[in-house]
N, CA, C and O atoms as CSV, one atom per row, in Angstrom:
chain,resi,resn,atom,element,x,y,z
A,1,MET,N,N,-9.591,-22.608,-7.980
A,1,MET,CA,C,-9.694,-21.082,-8.190
A,1,MET,C,C,-8.283,-20.604,-8.324
A,1,MET,O,O,-7.433,-20.758,-7.447
A,2,ALA,N,N,-8.057,-19.925,-9.653
A,2,ALA,CA,C,-6.699,-19.541,-9.742
A,2,ALA,C,C,-6.232,-18.278,-9.011
A,2,ALA,O,O,-7.107,-17.553,-8.538
A,3,GLU,N,N,-5.221,-18.012,-8.900
A,3,GLU,CA,C,-4.799,-16.896,-7.991
A,3,GLU,C,C,-4.560,-15.447,-8.738
A,3,GLU,O,O,-3.580,-15.228,-9.450
A,4,THR,N,N,-5.255,-14.808,-8.559
A,4,THR,CA,C,-4.875,-13.527,-8.890
A,4,THR,C,C,-3.718,-12.476,-8.388
A,4,THR,O,O,-3.642,-12.322,-7.169
A,5,LYS,N,N,-2.959,-11.862,-9.085
A,5,LYS,CA,C,-1.874,-10.947,-9.135
A,5,LYS,C,C,-2.511,-9.439,-8.829
A,5,LYS,O,O,-3.447,-8.973,-9.478
A,6,TYR,N,N,-1.895,-8.809,-7.812
A,6,TYR,CA,C,-2.274,-7.705,-7.279
A,6,TYR,C,C,-1.138,-6.713,-6.846
A,6,TYR,O,O,-0.320,-7.012,-5.976
A,7,GLU,N,N,-1.143,-5.407,-7.568
A,7,GLU,CA,C,-0.160,-4.631,-7.200
A,7,GLU,C,C,-0.644,-3.322,-6.488
A,7,GLU,O,O,-1.333,-2.410,-6.944
A,8,ILE,N,N,-0.096,-3.479,-5.248
A,8,ILE,CA,C,-0.608,-2.178,-4.199
A,8,ILE,C,C,0.080,-1.096,-4.490
A,8,ILE,O,O,1.277,-1.376,-4.555
A,9,THR,N,N,-0.122,-0.068,-4.681
A,9,THR,CA,C,0.706,1.235,-4.463
A,9,THR,C,C,-0.007,2.271,-3.500
A,9,THR,O,O,-1.081,2.791,-3.804
A,10,TYR,N,N,0.724,2.559,-2.208
A,10,TYR,CA,C,0.381,3.689,-1.618
A,10,TYR,C,C,1.518,4.833,-1.156
A,10,TYR,O,O,2.723,4.587,-1.213
A,11,ILE,N,N,1.108,5.812,-0.800
A,11,ILE,CA,C,1.776,6.968,-0.846
A,11,ILE,C,C,1.583,6.965,0.503
A,11,ILE,O,O,0.488,6.934,1.063
A,12,ILE,N,N,3.089,7.011,1.228
A,12,ILE,CA,C,3.021,7.502,2.658
A,12,ILE,C,C,3.456,8.846,2.965
A,12,ILE,O,O,4.508,9.132,2.392
A,13,ARG,N,N,2.808,10.068,3.941
A,13,ARG,CA,C,3.280,11.045,4.021
A,13,ARG,C,C,4.554,11.428,4.366
A,13,ARG,O,O,4.975,10.872,5.380
A,14,PRO,N,N,5.484,12.405,3.699
A,14,PRO,CA,C,6.858,12.831,4.171
A,14,PRO,C,C,7.357,13.043,5.252
A,14,PRO,O,O,8.556,12.819,5.420
A,15,ASP,N,N,6.527,13.550,6.301
A,15,ASP,CA,C,7.040,13.927,7.759
A,15,ASP,C,C,7.117,12.927,8.522
A,15,ASP,O,O,7.622,13.194,9.613
A,16,ILE,N,N,6.721,11.561,8.328
A,16,ILE,CA,C,6.458,10.397,9.157
A,16,ILE,C,C,7.891,10.215,9.854
A,16,ILE,O,O,8.867,10.719,9.298
A,17,ASP,N,N,8.016,9.652,10.814
A,17,ASP,CA,C,9.437,9.185,10.938
A,17,ASP,C,C,9.914,7.906,10.719
A,17,ASP,O,O,8.993,7.169,10.369
A,18,GLU,N,N,10.983,7.347,10.785
A,18,GLU,CA,C,11.611,6.230,9.966
A,18,GLU,C,C,10.686,5.038,11.035
A,18,GLU,O,O,9.776,4.360,10.557
A,19,ALA,N,N,10.986,4.964,12.106
A,19,ALA,CA,C,10.274,3.899,13.108
A,19,ALA,C,C,8.713,3.755,12.789
A,19,ALA,O,O,8.091,2.698,12.902
A,20,ALA,N,N,8.193,4.931,12.391
A,20,ALA,CA,C,6.608,4.941,12.420
A,20,ALA,C,C,6.260,4.549,10.971
A,20,ALA,O,O,5.243,3.997,10.551
A,21,LYS,N,N,7.278,4.941,10.358
A,21,LYS,CA,C,6.941,4.382,8.807
A,21,LYS,C,C,6.879,2.647,8.637
A,21,LYS,O,O,5.924,1.961,8.274
A,22,THR,N,N,8.247,2.226,9.035
A,22,THR,CA,C,8.413,0.575,9.155
A,22,THR,C,C,7.139,-0.052,9.984
A,22,THR,O,O,6.571,-1.082,9.620
A,23,ALA,N,N,6.724,0.793,11.281
A,23,ALA,CA,C,5.641,0.201,11.663
A,23,ALA,C,C,4.310,0.235,10.631
A,23,ALA,O,O,3.849,-0.881,10.387
A,24,LEU,N,N,3.746,1.196,10.098
A,24,LEU,CA,C,3.133,1.519,9.165
A,24,LEU,C,C,3.089,0.338,8.214
A,24,LEU,O,O,2.058,-0.324,8.105
A,25,VAL,N,N,4.207,0.054,7.509
A,25,VAL,CA,C,4.297,-1.075,6.379
A,25,VAL,C,C,4.357,-2.114,7.141
A,25,VAL,O,O,3.981,-2.998,6.371
A,26,GLU,N,N,4.502,-2.444,7.801
A,26,GLU,CA,C,4.637,-3.866,8.628
A,26,GLU,C,C,3.132,-4.286,9.131
A,26,GLU,O,O,2.716,-5.444,9.153
A,27,ARG,N,N,2.292,-2.959,9.588
A,27,ARG,CA,C,1.280,-3.271,9.685
A,27,ARG,C,C,0.243,-3.652,8.391
A,27,ARG,O,O,-0.493,-4.613,8.167
A,28,PHE,N,N,0.569,-2.386,7.648
A,28,PHE,CA,C,-0.163,-2.896,6.034
A,28,PHE,C,C,0.047,-4.185,5.421
A,28,PHE,O,O,-0.858,-4.884,4.965
A,29,ASP,N,N,1.423,-4.508,5.427
A,29,ASP,CA,C,1.836,-6.023,4.885
A,29,ASP,C,C,0.863,-6.990,5.626
A,29,ASP,O,O,0.243,-7.714,4.847
A,30,ASN,N,N,0.539,-7.203,7.156
A,30,ASN,CA,C,-0.261,-8.069,7.915
A,30,ASN,C,C,-1.292,-7.962,7.679
A,30,ASN,O,O,-2.007,-8.938,7.906
A,31,VAL,N,N,-1.833,-6.883,7.176
A,31,VAL,CA,C,-3.266,-7.161,6.569
A,31,VAL,C,C,-3.590,-7.653,5.688
A,31,VAL,O,O,-4.651,-8.276,5.675
A,32,VAL,N,N,-2.629,-7.537,4.396
A,32,VAL,CA,C,-2.916,-8.205,3.318
A,32,VAL,C,C,-2.717,-9.556,3.827
A,32,VAL,O,O,-3.705,-10.290,3.829
A,33,LYS,N,N,-1.508,-10.050,4.298
A,33,LYS,CA,C,-1.231,-11.600,4.810
A,33,LYS,C,C,-2.263,-12.148,5.442
A,33,LYS,O,O,-2.618,-13.306,5.224
A,34,ASP,N,N,-2.912,-11.261,6.395
A,34,ASP,CA,C,-3.971,-11.954,7.608
A,34,ASP,C,C,-5.431,-12.086,6.935
A,34,ASP,O,O,-6.363,-12.662,7.497
A,35,ASN,N,N,-5.519,-11.467,5.633
A,35,ASN,CA,C,-7.059,-11.808,4.877
A,35,ASN,C,C,-6.758,-12.567,3.617
A,35,ASN,O,O,-7.410,-12.451,2.579
A,36,GLY,N,N,-5.610,-13.439,3.804
A,36,GLY,CA,C,-5.525,-14.505,2.754
A,36,GLY,C,C,-4.665,-14.271,1.286
A,36,GLY,O,O,-4.880,-14.793,0.192
A,37,ALA,N,N,-3.687,-13.358,1.657
A,37,ALA,CA,C,-2.827,-13.018,0.531
A,37,ALA,C,C,-2.019,-13.277,0.688
A,37,ALA,O,O,-1.706,-13.273,1.879
A,38,THR,N,N,-0.762,-13.811,-0.501
A,38,THR,CA,C,0.619,-14.072,-0.232
A,38,THR,C,C,1.566,-12.781,-0.911
A,38,THR,O,O,1.436,-12.302,-2.038
A,39,ILE,N,N,2.397,-12.449,-0.014
A,39,ILE,CA,C,3.122,-11.311,-0.448
A,39,ILE,C,C,4.211,-11.566,-1.367
A,39,ILE,O,O,5.112,-12.207,-0.827
A,40,VAL,N,N,4.393,-11.314,-2.416
A,40,VAL,CA,C,5.814,-11.483,-3.053
A,40,VAL,C,C,6.867,-10.613,-2.619
A,40,VAL,O,O,7.983,-10.961,-2.233
A,41,ASP,N,N,6.361,-9.323,-2.726
A,41,ASP,CA,C,7.676,-8.483,-2.545
A,41,ASP,C,C,6.707,-7.000,-1.707
A,41,ASP,O,O,5.526,-6.691,-1.862
A,42,SER,N,N,7.589,-6.459,-0.987
A,42,SER,CA,C,6.720,-5.206,-0.421
A,42,SER,C,C,8.092,-4.407,-0.176
A,42,SER,O,O,8.901,-4.865,0.630
A,43,LYS,N,N,8.378,-3.120,-0.923
A,43,LYS,CA,C,9.276,-2.429,-1.199
A,43,LYS,C,C,8.867,-0.706,-1.211
A,43,LYS,O,O,7.740,-0.341,-1.546
A,44,ASP,N,N,9.849,0.177,-0.836
A,44,ASP,CA,C,9.979,1.648,-0.952
A,44,ASP,C,C,10.229,1.705,-2.423
A,44,ASP,O,O,11.090,1.044,-3.003
A,45,TRP,N,N,9.265,2.693,-3.068
A,45,TRP,CA,C,9.868,2.837,-4.442
A,45,TRP,C,C,10.848,3.996,-4.445
A,45,TRP,O,O,12.022,3.816,-4.769
A,46,GLN,N,N,10.339,5.278,-4.057
A,46,GLN,CA,C,11.378,6.452,-3.851
A,46,GLN,C,C,10.060,7.456,-3.398
A,46,GLN,O,O,8.855,7.324,-3.610
A,47,LYS,N,N,10.928,8.641,-2.596
A,47,LYS,CA,C,10.136,9.634,-2.467
A,47,LYS,C,C,9.903,10.871,-3.650
A,47,LYS,O,O,10.754,11.667,-4.048
A,48,ARG,N,N,8.780,10.785,-3.982
A,48,ARG,CA,C,8.850,11.834,-5.424
A,48,ARG,C,C,7.711,13.052,-4.682
A,48,ARG,O,O,6.854,12.955,-3.803
A,49,LYS,N,N,8.236,14.264,-5.584
A,49,LYS,CA,C,7.067,15.377,-5.707
A,49,LYS,C,C,6.056,14.958,-6.428
A,49,LYS,O,O,6.139,14.080,-7.286
A,50,PHE,N,N,4.721,15.761,-6.016
A,50,PHE,CA,C,3.340,15.647,-6.807
A,50,PHE,C,C,3.479,16.529,-7.796
A,50,PHE,O,O,4.247,17.491,-7.808
A,51,ALA,N,N,2.636,16.152,-8.736
A,51,ALA,CA,C,1.970,17.326,-9.408
A,51,ALA,C,C,1.174,18.285,-9.244
A,51,ALA,O,O,0.963,19.228,-10.005
A,52,TYR,N,N,0.469,17.933,-7.697
A,52,TYR,CA,C,-0.532,18.842,-7.075
A,52,TYR,C,C,-0.488,18.571,-5.651
A,52,TYR,O,O,-0.165,17.433,-5.310
A,53,LYS,N,N,-0.711,19.277,-4.928
A,53,LYS,CA,C,-1.117,18.960,-3.378
A,53,LYS,C,C,-1.816,18.334,-3.204
A,53,LYS,O,O,-2.890,18.442,-3.796
A,54,ILE,N,N,-1.544,17.153,-2.127
A,54,ILE,CA,C,-2.647,16.272,-1.706
A,54,ILE,C,C,-2.438,16.877,-0.224
A,54,ILE,O,O,-1.555,16.627,0.596
A,55,GLY,N,N,-3.400,17.644,-0.161
A,55,GLY,CA,C,-3.801,18.066,1.597
A,55,GLY,C,C,-2.598,19.111,1.884
A,55,GLY,O,O,-2.601,20.070,1.113
A,56,LYS,N,N,-1.835,19.101,2.606
A,56,LYS,CA,C,-0.657,20.311,2.800
A,56,LYS,C,C,0.535,19.877,2.282
A,56,LYS,O,O,1.495,20.646,2.334
A,57,TYR,N,N,0.709,18.311,1.575
A,57,TYR,CA,C,1.956,17.628,1.083
A,57,TYR,C,C,2.245,18.090,-0.292
A,57,TYR,O,O,1.311,18.219,-1.085
A,58,THR,N,N,3.421,18.341,-0.627
A,58,THR,CA,C,3.644,18.212,-2.168
A,58,THR,C,C,4.533,17.153,-2.423
A,58,THR,O,O,4.946,17.151,-3.582
A,59,GLU,N,N,5.040,16.074,-1.561
A,59,GLU,CA,C,5.998,14.854,-2.137
A,59,GLU,C,C,5.514,13.892,-1.000
A,59,GLU,O,O,4.888,14.210,0.012
A,60,GLY,N,N,5.839,12.934,-1.293
A,60,GLY,CA,C,5.556,11.537,-0.252
A,60,GLY,C,C,6.389,10.279,-0.960
A,60,GLY,O,O,7.037,10.111,-1.993
A,61,THR,N,N,6.062,9.631,-0.003
A,61,THR,CA,C,6.925,8.012,-0.131
A,61,THR,C,C,6.118,7.079,-0.867
A,61,THR,O,O,5.009,6.676,-0.517
A,62,TYR,N,N,6.716,6.774,-1.861
A,62,TYR,CA,C,5.663,5.562,-2.647
A,62,TYR,C,C,6.167,4.274,-2.264
A,62,TYR,O,O,7.357,3.961,-2.267
A,63,HIS,N,N,5.110,3.473,-1.903
A,63,HIS,CA,C,5.399,1.979,-1.282
A,63,HIS,C,C,4.700,0.960,-2.301
A,63,HIS,O,O,3.609,1.237,-2.800
A,64,ILE,N,N,5.237,0.016,-2.527
A,64,ILE,CA,C,4.663,-0.857,-3.659
A,64,ILE,C,C,4.810,-2.386,-2.992
A,64,ILE,O,O,5.844,-2.903,-2.569
A,65,ILE,N,N,3.301,-3.018,-3.030
A,65,ILE,CA,C,3.117,-4.556,-2.506
A,65,ILE,C,C,3.155,-4.892,-3.744
A,65,ILE,O,O,3.031,-3.970,-4.550
A,66,ASN,N,N,3.338,-6.330,-4.291
A,66,ASN,CA,C,2.878,-7.267,-4.774
A,66,ASN,C,C,2.780,-8.590,-4.149
A,66,ASN,O,O,3.592,-9.220,-3.472
A,67,ALA,N,N,1.165,-8.953,-4.678
A,67,ALA,CA,C,0.647,-9.896,-3.611
A,67,ALA,C,C,-0.297,-10.935,-4.813
A,67,ALA,O,O,-0.811,-10.600,-5.880
A,68,THR,N,N,-0.267,-11.972,-4.283
A,68,THR,CA,C,-1.230,-12.858,-4.798
A,68,THR,C,C,-2.310,-13.407,-4.011
A,68,THR,O,O,-2.083,-13.878,-2.896
A,69,ALA,N,N,-3.679,-13.375,-4.603
A,69,ALA,CA,C,-4.722,-14.246,-3.563
A,69,ALA,C,C,-5.959,-14.895,-4.465
A,69,ALA,O,O,-6.154,-14.737,-5.670
A,70,GLU,N,N,-6.541,-15.480,-3.749
A,70,GLU,CA,C,-7.525,-16.543,-4.635
A,70,GLU,C,C,-8.924,-15.433,-4.501
A,70,GLU,O,O,-9.930,-15.573,-5.197
A,71,ASP,N,N,-8.765,-14.421,-3.557
A,71,ASP,CA,C,-10.165,-13.677,-3.599
A,71,ASP,C,C,-9.498,-12.153,-3.675
A,71,ASP,O,O,-8.397,-11.754,-4.052
A,72,ASP,N,N,-10.688,-11.483,-3.139
A,72,ASP,CA,C,-10.055,-9.829,-3.622
A,72,ASP,C,C,-10.431,-9.266,-1.688
A,72,ASP,O,O,-10.570,-8.108,-1.295
A,73,LYS,N,N,-10.497,-10.447,-0.917
A,73,LYS,CA,C,-11.004,-9.914,0.525
A,73,LYS,C,C,-9.679,-9.313,1.180
A,73,LYS,O,O,-9.870,-8.570,2.142
A,74,ALA,N,N,-8.454,-9.520,0.812
A,74,ALA,CA,C,-7.403,-9.062,1.666
A,74,ALA,C,C,-6.950,-7.469,0.623
A,74,ALA,O,O,-6.185,-6.612,1.065
A,75,VAL,N,N,-7.484,-7.399,-0.490
A,75,VAL,CA,C,-7.182,-5.811,-0.931
A,75,VAL,C,C,-8.352,-5.284,-0.868
A,75,VAL,O,O,-8.349,-4.057,-0.968
A,76,ASN,N,N,-9.524,-5.864,-0.715
A,76,ASN,CA,C,-10.604,-4.901,0.136
A,76,ASN,C,C,-10.037,-4.244,1.242
A,76,ASN,O,O,-9.743,-3.055,1.369
A,77,GLU,N,N,-9.890,-5.487,2.277
A,77,GLU,CA,C,-9.671,-4.842,3.509
A,77,GLU,C,C,-8.297,-3.946,3.762
A,77,GLU,O,O,-8.128,-3.344,4.822
A,78,PHE,N,N,-7.518,-3.925,2.888
A,78,PHE,CA,C,-6.270,-2.940,2.453
A,78,PHE,C,C,-6.715,-1.817,2.237
A,78,PHE,O,O,-6.289,-0.999,3.052
A,79,ASP,N,N,-7.518,-1.332,1.350
A,79,ASP,CA,C,-8.385,-0.543,0.808
A,79,ASP,C,C,-9.571,0.415,2.005
A,79,ASP,O,O,-9.709,1.597,2.321
A,80,ARG,N,N,-10.089,-0.604,2.290
A,80,ARG,CA,C,-10.676,0.049,3.502
A,80,ARG,C,C,-9.900,0.701,4.702
A,80,ARG,O,O,-10.349,1.704,5.256
A,81,LEU,N,N,-8.696,0.092,5.099
A,81,LEU,CA,C,-8.020,0.243,6.336
A,81,LEU,C,C,-7.174,1.740,5.731
A,81,LEU,O,O,-7.032,2.677,6.517
A,82,ALA,N,N,-6.755,1.827,4.579
A,82,ALA,CA,C,-5.975,2.466,3.947
A,82,ALA,C,C,-6.586,4.078,3.824
A,82,ALA,O,O,-5.989,5.133,4.039
A,83,LYS,N,N,-7.904,3.864,3.427
A,83,LYS,CA,C,-8.724,5.276,3.412
A,83,LYS,C,C,-8.790,5.897,4.828
A,83,LYS,O,O,-8.581,7.110,4.828
A,84,ILE,N,N,-9.023,5.359,5.983
A,84,ILE,CA,C,-9.123,5.770,6.828
A,84,ILE,C,C,-7.701,6.265,7.845
A,84,ILE,O,O,-7.763,7.154,8.695
A,85,ASN,N,N,-6.588,5.540,7.550
A,85,ASN,CA,C,-5.206,5.789,7.845
A,85,ASN,C,C,-4.648,7.376,7.285
A,85,ASN,O,O,-4.428,7.676,6.111
A,86,SER,N,N,-4.511,8.199,8.407
A,86,SER,CA,C,-4.022,9.486,8.033
A,86,SER,C,C,-2.350,9.786,7.636
A,86,SER,O,O,-1.819,10.867,7.379
A,87,ASP,N,N,-1.806,8.552,7.685
A,87,ASP,CA,C,-0.404,8.448,7.540
A,87,ASP,C,C,-0.461,8.016,5.904
A,87,ASP,O,O,0.556,8.148,5.223
A,88,ILE,N,N,-1.521,7.572,5.408
A,88,ILE,CA,C,-1.404,7.491,3.925
A,88,ILE,C,C,-2.311,8.243,2.806
A,88,ILE,O,O,-3.510,8.091,2.572
A,89,LEU,N,N,-1.393,9.073,2.206
A,89,LEU,CA,C,-2.138,10.187,1.557
A,89,LEU,C,C,-2.929,9.611,0.447
A,89,LEU,O,O,-4.034,10.130,0.291
A,90,ARG,N,N,-2.621,8.697,-0.322
A,90,ARG,CA,C,-3.437,7.970,-1.579
A,90,ARG,C,C,-2.956,6.246,-1.888
A,90,ARG,O,O,-1.891,5.649,-1.734
A,91,GLN,N,N,-4.285,5.839,-2.380
A,91,GLN,CA,C,-3.491,4.524,-2.441
A,91,GLN,C,C,-4.188,3.871,-3.997
A,91,GLN,O,O,-5.095,4.398,-4.640
A,92,MET,N,N,-3.501,2.672,-4.314
A,92,MET,CA,C,-4.034,2.501,-5.882
A,92,MET,C,C,-4.126,0.956,-5.895
A,92,MET,O,O,-3.093,0.353,-5.602
A,93,ILE,N,N,-5.198,0.262,-6.189
A,93,ILE,CA,C,-4.700,-1.044,-6.448
A,93,ILE,C,C,-4.802,-1.787,-7.735
A,93,ILE,O,O,-5.955,-1.800,-8.165
A,94,VAL,N,N,-3.911,-2.424,-8.489
A,94,VAL,CA,C,-4.570,-2.845,-9.363
A,94,VAL,C,C,-4.146,-4.448,-9.846
A,94,VAL,O,O,-3.112,-5.069,-9.599
A,95,LYS,N,N,-5.339,-4.857,-10.620
A,95,LYS,CA,C,-5.241,-6.765,-10.778
A,95,LYS,C,C,-4.178,-6.529,-12.202
A,95,LYS,O,O,-4.311,-5.757,-13.153
A,96,ARG,N,N,-3.089,-7.548,-11.888
A,96,ARG,CA,C,-1.971,-7.674,-12.812
A,96,ARG,C,C,-2.756,-8.746,-13.884
A,96,ARG,O,O,-3.623,-9.590,-13.658
A,97,GLU,N,N,-2.094,-8.357,-15.112
A,97,GLU,CA,C,-2.597,-9.365,-16.133
A,97,GLU,C,C,-1.429,-10.718,-16.456
A,97,GLU,O,O,-1.648,-11.769,-17.059
A,98,ASP,N,N,-0.390,-10.324,-15.929
A,98,ASP,CA,C,1.015,-11.339,-16.062
A,98,ASP,C,C,1.124,-12.268,-15.224
A,98,ASP,O,O,2.095,-13.024,-15.262
C-alpha cells in the first residue's frame, strides 16, 4: 500500500507559556508517530491575528506537521485528541497530492 502525505495544521492558544507549548507540540508529534505515521517535519509557522475571534482569542500560534502514513489511523487519533484539548483552538488535516 502506498504512503499518503498529510499536512496537519493546528492553532495553539497565544497565552500558553513556552515550556507548555513545547510539551504540547511534543505530545501531539508523539500521537502521530505512535499511531504509525512518519513525521517529515514539525515546525511553528508564525503567530497570526485571526479574522474573527475564536473563543476569547484574537490571535494564535500556527504549527504545521508534514507526515506520511499508510492509513489514516494517526490523523484520526490526532484529530480526536486535538478536539478535546483546550490549548488547541483549531486544527485542519489535509491529504497532500504531491
